[in-house]
VMD Tcl script that builds the backbone (N, CA, C; Angstrom):
set m [mol new atoms 384]
animate dup $m
set s [atomselect $m all]
$s set {name element resname resid chain x y z} {
  {N N MET 1 A 0.831 -1.190 0.000}
  {CA C MET 1 A 0.000 0.000 0.000}
  {C C MET 1 A 0.874 1.252 0.000}
  {N N ARG 2 A 1.883 1.269 0.841}
  {CA C ARG 2 A 2.761 2.438 0.898}
  {C C ARG 2 A 3.536 2.604 -0.402}
  {N N TYR 3 A 3.865 1.488 -1.036}
  {CA C TYR 3 A 4.579 1.547 -2.302}
  {C C TYR 3 A 3.733 2.253 -3.363}
  {N N PHE 4 A 2.447 1.953 -3.421}
  {CA C PHE 4 A 1.564 2.590 -4.387}
  {C C PHE 4 A 1.365 4.068 -4.077}
  {N N LEU 5 A 1.282 4.401 -2.795}
  {CA C LEU 5 A 1.165 5.812 -2.417}
  {C C LEU 5 A 2.420 6.576 -2.806}
  {N N PHE 6 A 3.566 5.967 -2.610}
  {CA C PHE 6 A 4.823 6.594 -2.982}
  {C C PHE 6 A 4.890 6.812 -4.488}
  {N N LEU 7 A 4.485 5.825 -5.264}
  {CA C LEU 7 A 4.487 5.972 -6.723}
  {C C LEU 7 A 3.502 7.048 -7.177}
  {N N PHE 8 A 2.353 7.113 -6.549}
  {CA C PHE 8 A 1.379 8.140 -6.882}
  {C C PHE 8 A 1.927 9.525 -6.569}
  {N N LEU 9 A 2.588 9.653 -5.436}
  {CA C LEU 9 A 3.182 10.922 -5.042}
  {C C LEU 9 A 4.258 11.342 -6.037}
  {N N LEU 10 A 5.105 10.430 -6.439}
  {CA C LEU 10 A 6.129 10.748 -7.431}
  {C C LEU 10 A 5.511 11.146 -8.764}
  {N N ALA 11 A 4.467 10.463 -9.163}
  {CA C ALA 11 A 3.798 10.796 -10.415}
  {C C ALA 11 A 3.211 12.201 -10.364}
  {N N CYS 12 A 2.643 12.571 -9.227}
  {CA C CYS 12 A 2.087 13.924 -9.078}
  {C C CYS 12 A 3.178 14.974 -9.161}
  {N N ILE 13 A 4.311 14.694 -8.567}
  {CA C ILE 13 A 5.397 15.666 -8.570}
  {C C ILE 13 A 5.958 15.840 -9.981}
  {N N PHE 14 A 6.193 14.721 -10.672}
  {CA C PHE 14 A 6.831 14.809 -11.971}
  {C C PHE 14 A 5.898 15.242 -13.082}
  {N N THR 15 A 4.603 15.167 -12.868}
  {CA C THR 15 A 3.681 15.587 -13.921}
  {C C THR 15 A 3.064 16.947 -13.646}
  {N N SER 16 A 3.526 17.627 -12.623}
  {CA C SER 16 A 2.989 18.960 -12.363}
  {C C SER 16 A 3.440 19.895 -13.475}
  {N N SER 17 A 2.617 20.855 -13.747}
  {CA C SER 17 A 2.866 21.724 -14.893}
  {C C SER 17 A 3.617 22.976 -14.470}
  {N N VAL 18 A 4.810 22.771 -13.957}
  {CA C VAL 18 A 5.647 23.897 -13.566}
  {C C VAL 18 A 6.754 24.017 -14.593}
  {N N GLY 19 A 6.855 25.160 -15.174}
  {CA C GLY 19 A 7.913 25.375 -16.145}
  {C C GLY 19 A 8.874 26.420 -15.640}
  {N N PHE 20 A 10.103 26.076 -15.569}
  {CA C PHE 20 A 11.125 27.011 -15.150}
  {C C PHE 20 A 11.986 27.335 -16.364}
  {N N THR 21 A 12.223 28.598 -16.556}
  {CA C THR 21 A 13.069 29.020 -17.651}
  {C C THR 21 A 14.372 29.513 -17.058}
  {N N LEU 22 A 15.396 28.817 -17.365}
  {CA C LEU 22 A 16.713 29.215 -16.899}
  {C C LEU 22 A 17.451 29.825 -18.075}
  {N N ALA 23 A 17.560 31.111 -18.062}
  {CA C ALA 23 A 18.198 31.793 -19.175}
  {C C ALA 23 A 19.342 32.643 -18.643}
  {N N ASP 24 A 20.408 32.639 -19.336}
  {CA C ASP 24 A 21.570 33.425 -18.977}
  {C C ASP 24 A 21.568 34.670 -19.840}
  {N N GLU 25 A 21.192 35.794 -19.249}
  {CA C GLU 25 A 21.057 37.024 -20.013}
  {C C GLU 25 A 22.114 38.030 -19.565}
  {N N ARG 26 A 23.330 37.679 -19.684}
  {CA C ARG 26 A 24.407 38.594 -19.315}
  {C C ARG 26 A 24.734 39.479 -20.498}
  {N N ASP 27 A 24.910 40.719 -20.196}
  {CA C ASP 27 A 25.269 41.672 -21.227}
  {C C ASP 27 A 26.708 42.108 -20.974}
  {N N GLU 28 A 27.575 41.816 -21.881}
  {CA C GLU 28 A 28.997 42.094 -21.691}
  {C C GLU 28 A 29.316 43.572 -21.863}
  {N N SER 29 A 28.356 44.396 -22.309}
  {CA C SER 29 A 28.619 45.820 -22.514}
  {C C SER 29 A 28.621 46.594 -21.198}
  {N N HIS 30 A 28.344 45.953 -20.091}
  {CA C HIS 30 A 28.300 46.633 -18.805}
  {C C HIS 30 A 29.595 46.514 -18.028}
  {N N SER 31 A 30.663 46.114 -18.659}
  {CA C SER 31 A 31.925 46.025 -17.934}
  {C C SER 31 A 32.465 47.431 -17.742}
  {N N HIS 32 A 32.862 47.722 -16.527}
  {CA C HIS 32 A 33.331 49.062 -16.181}
  {C C HIS 32 A 34.824 49.021 -15.935}
  {N N GLU 33 A 35.532 49.831 -16.669}
  {CA C GLU 33 A 36.947 50.004 -16.407}
  {C C GLU 33 A 37.132 51.462 -16.083}
  {N N GLY 34 A 37.391 51.730 -14.850}
  {CA C GLY 34 A 37.464 53.112 -14.398}
  {C C GLY 34 A 38.884 53.573 -14.226}
  {N N ASP 35 A 39.196 53.988 -13.075}
  {CA C ASP 35 A 40.467 54.609 -12.748}
  {C C ASP 35 A 41.522 53.579 -12.362}
  {N N GLY 36 A 41.595 52.511 -13.063}
  {CA C GLY 36 A 42.602 51.502 -12.805}
  {C C GLY 36 A 42.138 50.418 -11.867}
  {N N GLY 37 A 41.067 50.631 -11.134}
  {CA C GLY 37 A 40.544 49.615 -10.231}
  {C C GLY 37 A 39.627 48.670 -10.973}
  {N N ILE 38 A 39.433 47.531 -10.399}
  {CA C ILE 38 A 38.538 46.548 -10.997}
  {C C ILE 38 A 37.181 46.679 -10.335}
  {N N THR 39 A 36.165 46.852 -11.129}
  {CA C THR 39 A 34.809 46.923 -10.605}
  {C C THR 39 A 34.001 45.777 -11.188}
  {N N ALA 40 A 33.040 45.375 -10.451}
  {CA C ALA 40 A 32.179 44.285 -10.907}
  {C C ALA 40 A 30.731 44.666 -10.686}
  {N N GLU 41 A 29.888 44.140 -11.511}
  {CA C GLU 41 A 28.459 44.394 -11.389}
  {C C GLU 41 A 27.756 43.068 -11.140}
  {N N LEU 42 A 26.928 43.038 -10.122}
  {CA C LEU 42 A 26.177 41.831 -9.806}
  {C C LEU 42 A 24.851 41.864 -10.552}
  {N N ALA 43 A 24.614 40.826 -11.291}
  {CA C ALA 43 A 23.357 40.718 -12.023}
  {C C ALA 43 A 22.304 40.086 -11.120}
  {N N ASN 44 A 21.075 40.524 -11.263}
  {CA C ASN 44 A 19.973 39.957 -10.496}
  {C C ASN 44 A 19.699 38.549 -11.002}
  {N N PRO 45 A 19.848 37.524 -10.147}
  {CA C PRO 45 A 19.624 36.161 -10.628}
  {C C PRO 45 A 18.155 35.828 -10.829}
  {N N LEU 46 A 17.293 36.685 -10.336}
  {CA C LEU 46 A 15.866 36.449 -10.471}
  {C C LEU 46 A 15.346 37.091 -11.743}
  {N N ASP 47 A 14.102 36.847 -12.026}
  {CA C ASP 47 A 13.448 37.442 -13.179}
  {C C ASP 47 A 13.430 38.961 -13.020}
  {N N SER 48 A 13.434 39.684 -14.113}
  {CA C SER 48 A 13.459 41.145 -14.040}
  {C C SER 48 A 12.174 41.720 -13.448}
  {N N SER 49 A 11.099 40.952 -13.433}
  {CA C SER 49 A 9.850 41.436 -12.838}
  {C C SER 49 A 9.871 41.369 -11.317}
  {N N ILE 50 A 10.849 40.665 -10.748}
  {CA C ILE 50 A 10.961 40.550 -9.294}
  {C C ILE 50 A 11.974 41.588 -8.833}
  {N N SER 51 A 11.462 42.760 -8.510}
  {CA C SER 51 A 12.359 43.848 -8.136}
  {C C SER 51 A 12.186 44.278 -6.686}
  {N N SER 52 A 11.308 43.611 -5.955}
  {CA C SER 52 A 11.099 43.976 -4.555}
  {C C SER 52 A 10.882 42.714 -3.730}
  {N N ILE 53 A 10.965 42.884 -2.431}
  {CA C ILE 53 A 10.780 41.748 -1.527}
  {C C ILE 53 A 9.351 41.220 -1.585}
  {N N PRO 54 A 8.321 42.078 -1.593}
  {CA C PRO 54 A 6.953 41.532 -1.715}
  {C C PRO 54 A 6.735 40.762 -3.024}
  {N N ALA 55 A 7.325 41.224 -4.111}
  {CA C ALA 55 A 7.189 40.499 -5.382}
  {C C ALA 55 A 7.878 39.138 -5.302}
  {N N PHE 56 A 9.019 39.090 -4.615}
  {CA C PHE 56 A 9.716 37.820 -4.427}
  {C C PHE 56 A 8.856 36.842 -3.637}
  {N N PHE 57 A 8.257 37.325 -2.539}
  {CA C PHE 57 A 7.416 36.442 -1.727}
  {C C PHE 57 A 6.167 36.003 -2.482}
  {N N ASN 58 A 5.613 36.873 -3.324}
  {CA C ASN 58 A 4.470 36.476 -4.143}
  {C C ASN 58 A 4.836 35.327 -5.076}
  {N N VAL 59 A 5.981 35.426 -5.718}
  {CA C VAL 59 A 6.425 34.355 -6.613}
  {C C VAL 59 A 6.708 33.089 -5.813}
  {N N LEU 60 A 7.331 33.228 -4.649}
  {CA C LEU 60 A 7.648 32.075 -3.809}
  {C C LEU 60 A 6.380 31.347 -3.360}
  {N N VAL 61 A 5.383 32.092 -2.921}
  {CA C VAL 61 A 4.120 31.476 -2.480}
  {C C VAL 61 A 3.404 30.836 -3.663}
  {N N ASP 62 A 3.463 31.457 -4.833}
  {CA C ASP 62 A 2.838 30.854 -6.019}
  {C C ASP 62 A 3.488 29.518 -6.369}
  {N N ILE 63 A 4.807 29.439 -6.262}
  {CA C ILE 63 A 5.500 28.176 -6.540}
  {C C ILE 63 A 5.124 27.124 -5.506}
  {N N ILE 64 A 5.069 27.523 -4.244}
  {CA C ILE 64 A 4.691 26.582 -3.185}
  {C C ILE 64 A 3.265 26.079 -3.405}
  {N N LEU 65 A 2.371 26.957 -3.840}
  {CA C LEU 65 A 0.985 26.547 -4.105}
  {C C LEU 65 A 0.909 25.517 -5.227}
  {N N VAL 66 A 1.739 25.681 -6.258}
  {CA C VAL 66 A 1.715 24.736 -7.370}
  {C C VAL 66 A 2.063 23.333 -6.885}
  {N N PHE 67 A 3.007 23.237 -5.953}
  {CA C PHE 67 A 3.390 21.929 -5.440}
  {C C PHE 67 A 2.468 21.447 -4.326}
  {N N ALA 68 A 1.900 22.363 -3.553}
  {CA C ALA 68 A 1.122 21.967 -2.382}
  {C C ALA 68 A -0.296 21.525 -2.721}
  {N N ILE 69 A -0.909 22.114 -3.713}
  {CA C ILE 69 A -2.298 21.777 -4.026}
  {C C ILE 69 A -2.452 20.301 -4.410}
  {N N PRO 70 A -1.555 19.713 -5.226}
  {CA C PRO 70 A -1.694 18.268 -5.469}
  {C C PRO 70 A -1.538 17.431 -4.190}
  {N N PHE 71 A -0.674 17.862 -3.276}
  {CA C PHE 71 A -0.537 17.147 -2.004}
  {C C PHE 71 A -1.833 17.206 -1.202}
  {N N ILE 72 A -2.458 18.366 -1.174}
  {CA C ILE 72 A -3.712 18.522 -0.433}
  {C C ILE 72 A -4.781 17.606 -1.021}
  {N N VAL 73 A -4.908 17.642 -2.342}
  {CA C VAL 73 A -5.900 16.796 -3.013}
  {C C VAL 73 A -5.607 15.319 -2.754}
  {N N PHE 74 A -4.325 14.948 -2.830}
  {CA C PHE 74 A -3.951 13.561 -2.589}
  {C C PHE 74 A -4.344 13.117 -1.182}
  {N N PHE 75 A -4.081 13.936 -0.176}
  {CA C PHE 75 A -4.383 13.524 1.188}
  {C C PHE 75 A -5.889 13.522 1.477}
  {N N ILE 76 A -6.644 14.360 0.792}
  {CA C ILE 76 A -8.100 14.297 0.939}
  {C C ILE 76 A -8.615 12.994 0.312}
  {N N ILE 77 A -8.085 12.640 -0.849}
  {CA C ILE 77 A -8.464 11.364 -1.468}
  {C C ILE 77 A -8.033 10.197 -0.596}
  {N N TYR 78 A -6.852 10.287 -0.008}
  {CA C TYR 78 A -6.362 9.237 0.890}
  {C C TYR 78 A -7.270 9.096 2.116}
  {N N ALA 79 A -7.727 10.209 2.663}
  {CA C ALA 79 A -8.658 10.144 3.799}
  {C C ALA 79 A -9.969 9.491 3.380}
  {N N GLY 80 A -10.445 9.808 2.182}
  {CA C GLY 80 A -11.651 9.145 1.682}
  {C C GLY 80 A -11.445 7.655 1.509}
  {N N PHE 81 A -10.276 7.264 1.039}
  {CA C PHE 81 A -9.946 5.847 0.915}
  {C C PHE 81 A -9.939 5.174 2.290}
  {N N LEU 82 A -9.422 5.870 3.284}
  {CA C LEU 82 A -9.419 5.308 4.641}
  {C C LEU 82 A -10.849 5.142 5.170}
  {N N TYR 83 A -11.716 6.115 4.865}
  {CA C TYR 83 A -13.116 5.996 5.284}
  {C C TYR 83 A -13.774 4.775 4.641}
  {N N VAL 84 A -13.527 4.585 3.351}
  {CA C VAL 84 A -14.155 3.472 2.632}
  {C C VAL 84 A -13.659 2.132 3.163}
  {N N THR 85 A -12.365 2.045 3.424}
  {CA C THR 85 A -11.812 0.770 3.885}
  {C C THR 85 A -12.006 0.540 5.383}
  {N N ALA 86 A -12.550 1.518 6.104}
  {CA C ALA 86 A -12.763 1.347 7.543}
  {C C ALA 86 A -13.843 0.299 7.831}
  {N N GLN 87 A -14.850 0.211 7.013}
  {CA C GLN 87 A -15.933 -0.756 7.120}
  {C C GLN 87 A -16.565 -0.788 8.514}
  {N N GLY 88 A -16.778 0.393 9.068}
  {CA C GLY 88 A -17.456 0.470 10.354}
  {C C GLY 88 A -16.559 0.307 11.565}
  {N N ASN 89 A -15.292 0.025 11.393}
  {CA C ASN 89 A -14.367 -0.113 12.510}
  {C C ASN 89 A -14.103 1.277 13.105}
  {N N PRO 90 A -14.477 1.506 14.362}
  {CA C PRO 90 A -14.343 2.847 14.947}
  {C C PRO 90 A -12.897 3.352 14.991}
  {N N GLU 91 A -11.954 2.452 15.196}
  {CA C GLU 91 A -10.555 2.871 15.257}
  {C C GLU 91 A -10.081 3.377 13.889}
  {N N LYS 92 A -10.458 2.668 12.828}
  {CA C LYS 92 A -10.068 3.080 11.484}
  {C C LYS 92 A -10.806 4.346 11.045}
  {N N ILE 93 A -12.055 4.466 11.481}
  {CA C ILE 93 A -12.807 5.685 11.167}
  {C C ILE 93 A -12.164 6.883 11.854}
  {N N GLN 94 A -11.697 6.699 13.077}
  {CA C GLN 94 A -11.014 7.779 13.792}
  {C C GLN 94 A -9.730 8.167 13.062}
  {N N LYS 95 A -8.990 7.181 12.546}
  {CA C LYS 95 A -7.766 7.456 11.796}
  {C C LYS 95 A -8.090 8.213 10.507}
  {N N ALA 96 A -9.152 7.817 9.822}
  {CA C ALA 96 A -9.562 8.493 8.592}
  {C C ALA 96 A -10.008 9.921 8.887}
  {N N HIS 97 A -10.724 10.100 9.987}
  {CA C HIS 97 A -11.172 11.433 10.374}
  {C C HIS 97 A -9.976 12.334 10.667}
  {N N ALA 98 A -8.980 11.799 11.367}
  {CA C ALA 98 A -7.782 12.582 11.666}
  {C C ALA 98 A -7.032 12.939 10.381}
  {N N ALA 99 A -6.942 11.993 9.441}
  {CA C ALA 99 A -6.248 12.260 8.184}
  {C C ALA 99 A -6.956 13.361 7.394}
  {N N LEU 100 A -8.281 13.322 7.354}
  {CA C LEU 100 A -9.033 14.358 6.661}
  {C C LEU 100 A -8.873 15.706 7.354}
  {N N LEU 101 A -8.929 15.691 8.670}
  {CA C LEU 101 A -8.769 16.937 9.427}
  {C C LEU 101 A -7.404 17.552 9.175}
  {N N TYR 102 A -6.344 16.756 9.204}
  {CA C TYR 102 A -5.001 17.276 8.970}
  {C C TYR 102 A -4.829 17.772 7.541}
  {N N ALA 103 A -5.432 17.096 6.589}
  {CA C ALA 103 A -5.354 17.544 5.199}
  {C C ALA 103 A -6.052 18.892 5.024}
  {N N LEU 104 A -7.210 19.040 5.640}
  {CA C LEU 104 A -7.933 20.310 5.533}
  {C C LEU 104 A -7.215 21.438 6.266}
  {N N ILE 105 A -6.659 21.146 7.432}
  {CA C ILE 105 A -5.916 22.170 8.170}
  {C C ILE 105 A -4.681 22.584 7.378}
  {N N GLY 106 A -3.961 21.624 6.812}
  {CA C GLY 106 A -2.796 21.950 5.989}
  {C C GLY 106 A -3.175 22.781 4.779}
  {N N GLY 107 A -4.274 22.428 4.134}
  {CA C GLY 107 A -4.742 23.206 2.997}
  {C C GLY 107 A -5.108 24.621 3.372}
  {N N MET 108 A -5.769 24.768 4.515}
  {CA C MET 108 A -6.134 26.108 4.978}
  {C C MET 108 A -4.892 26.938 5.311}
  {N N LEU 109 A -3.883 26.299 5.900}
  {CA C LEU 109 A -2.656 27.028 6.216}
  {C C LEU 109 A -1.948 27.495 4.953}
  {N N ILE 110 A -1.881 26.630 3.967}
  {CA C ILE 110 A -1.184 26.995 2.727}
  {C C ILE 110 A -1.954 28.072 1.970}
  {N N LEU 111 A -3.259 27.903 1.845}
  {CA C LEU 111 A -4.053 28.929 1.167}
  {C C LEU 111 A -4.135 30.207 1.992}
  {N N GLY 112 A -4.133 30.056 3.310}
  {CA C GLY 112 A -4.135 31.221 4.197}
  {C C GLY 112 A -2.852 32.023 4.084}
  {N N ALA 113 A -1.732 31.355 3.808}
  {CA C ALA 113 A -0.465 32.068 3.621}
  {C C ALA 113 A -0.553 32.980 2.397}
  {N N ASN 114 A -1.215 32.511 1.355}
  {CA C ASN 114 A -1.386 33.334 0.161}
  {C C ASN 114 A -2.264 34.551 0.462}
  {N N VAL 115 A -3.334 34.346 1.175}
  {CA C VAL 115 A -4.235 35.454 1.525}
  {C C VAL 115 A -3.533 36.436 2.454}
  {N N LEU 116 A -2.814 35.917 3.433}
  {CA C LEU 116 A -2.097 36.775 4.378}
  {C C LEU 116 A -1.032 37.606 3.661}
  {N N LEU 117 A -0.317 37.006 2.746}
  {CA C LEU 117 A 0.681 37.742 1.972}
  {C C LEU 117 A 0.028 38.844 1.147}
  {N N TYR 118 A -1.119 38.549 0.553}
  {CA C TYR 118 A -1.842 39.544 -0.240}
  {C C TYR 118 A -2.270 40.718 0.635}
  {N N VAL 119 A -2.790 40.429 1.821}
  {CA C VAL 119 A -3.257 41.491 2.726}
  {C C VAL 119 A -2.083 42.345 3.194}
  {N N ILE 120 A -0.996 41.709 3.586}
  {CA C ILE 120 A 0.170 42.456 4.071}
  {C C ILE 120 A 0.773 43.311 2.959}
  {N N THR 121 A 0.881 42.757 1.756}
  {CA C THR 121 A 1.439 43.495 0.634}
  {C C THR 121 A 0.591 44.728 0.309}
  {N N ASN 122 A -0.722 44.560 0.282}
  {CA C ASN 122 A -1.598 45.702 -0.011}
  {C C ASN 122 A -1.570 46.729 1.109}
  {N N THR 123 A -1.450 46.301 2.353}
  {CA C THR 123 A -1.380 47.237 3.468}
  {C C THR 123 A -0.104 48.056 3.389}
  {N N ILE 124 A 1.009 47.404 3.102}
  {CA C ILE 124 A 2.295 48.131 2.986}
  {C C ILE 124 A 2.272 49.077 1.797}
  {N N THR 125 A 1.654 48.649 0.706}
  {CA C THR 125 A 1.567 49.519 -0.477}
  {C C THR 125 A 0.740 50.760 -0.179}
  {N N GLN 126 A -0.341 50.621 0.583}
  {CA C GLN 126 A -1.169 51.766 0.920}
  {C C GLN 126 A -0.467 52.699 1.897}
  {N N ILE 127 A 0.390 52.169 2.752}
  {CA C ILE 127 A 1.108 53.012 3.724}
  {C C ILE 127 A 2.151 53.877 3.019}
  {N N LYS 128 A 2.760 53.334 1.970}
  {CA C LYS 128 A 3.766 54.109 1.226}
  {C C LYS 128 A 3.134 55.335 0.691}
}
mol reanalyze $m
mol bondsrecalc $m
mol representation Tube
mol addrep $m
């Protein structure tokens, strides 16, 4: 049983529709030779649209959501499977109930992080 759950989890991870573009966009025309000293310019390793800390956290939470939502769905389905296989056994029903409760609490925490970030970002923007 655990082997099948592990395979299902791996399948969810590898088939998620996350596309990362790794592009090296260095421009060699920015080399500075000044008064004999060596100067260097640090390029932003992130996307050019990420120019502030709130934008970085928005992208970070969006990436976490892409990976977390399949986990939430999987654990809700797993809790339903536990309910079906409990067959009236109170101990197994209690285990299934706990699994569903933890899946829902985890989902609320992850989705709540997105809402909390949105509220904080808008509050800081209005204060500026």
